[in-house]
C-alpha positions, 0 to 999 in steps of 0.5 A, a space after each residue: 420672802 427670799 430675803 428672809 428665807 433663813 431668818 428662822 435658821 439664824 434665830 435658832 442658831 443664835 439661840 443655840 450659840 447663846 445656850 438658851 432654850 426656846 422657853 427662856 428666850 420666849 419668856 424674856 421676849 414676852 412672846 409664846 414659846 409656840 410663836 418663837 418655834 414658828 419663827 425658828 421653823 420658818 412658818 411665820 416671819 416675826 413683826 419688827 417689834 417681835 424680832 427686836 424683842 427676840 434679839 434683845 432676849 438673845 443679847 444680839 445687836 442688829 449688826 450681828 443678827 443681819 451679818 449672821 443672817 448673811 453668813 447663813 444665807 451664804 452657807 445655804 447658797 454654797 451647799 445649794 451649788 453642790 460644792 463647798 468653797 475653801 471657807 463655806 461661809 465666805 462670800 462669793 468673790 464678786 460681793 464686796 465685804 463692805 458698802 461704798 461710802 455713804 453719799 448725801 446729795 452727791 457729796 461724800 460725808 467723809 474725806 477719801 482717806 477717812 472713808 478708806 480707813 473706815 472701809 479697812 477697819 470695817 472689813 477687818 471687823 467683818 473678817 474677825 466676826 467671820 472667824 469667831 462665827 466659823 469657830 463657833 459653828 463649824 466642826 473642828 477638823 481632827 487629824 486622822 490617825 495616819 496623818 502626823 499631828 501638827 506641833 
């Protein structure tokens, strides 16, 4: 269950970011409010068809959901280590931002140049998503009174 330890937190976070109540999401997903609450509180894992219905009600794609789950997992791990990194949602330095090129029966699907271009594009999209996610989730740092305001 470790892989889905933060699934409920992720669903709850996405629901709150969408500004929807549990009752509304449950109604739109065709499940009971108490069932959604069990998912969000980590008391039960949703079946795949139920998860898909909840994601549809939240208007969240699969990539967005799993990447948000990844970010929540990274945040939980950084808090578990007892210290915050420069960016608390950043992956550890030894984790790649993208998966290596797909390989089918030992041969690459794309040329090396095309694969590298997609890798750069995908990495940029992940960084953009992380930036938007951090702005939506992390508190804004307000300068203290004795610090000069940035202009």
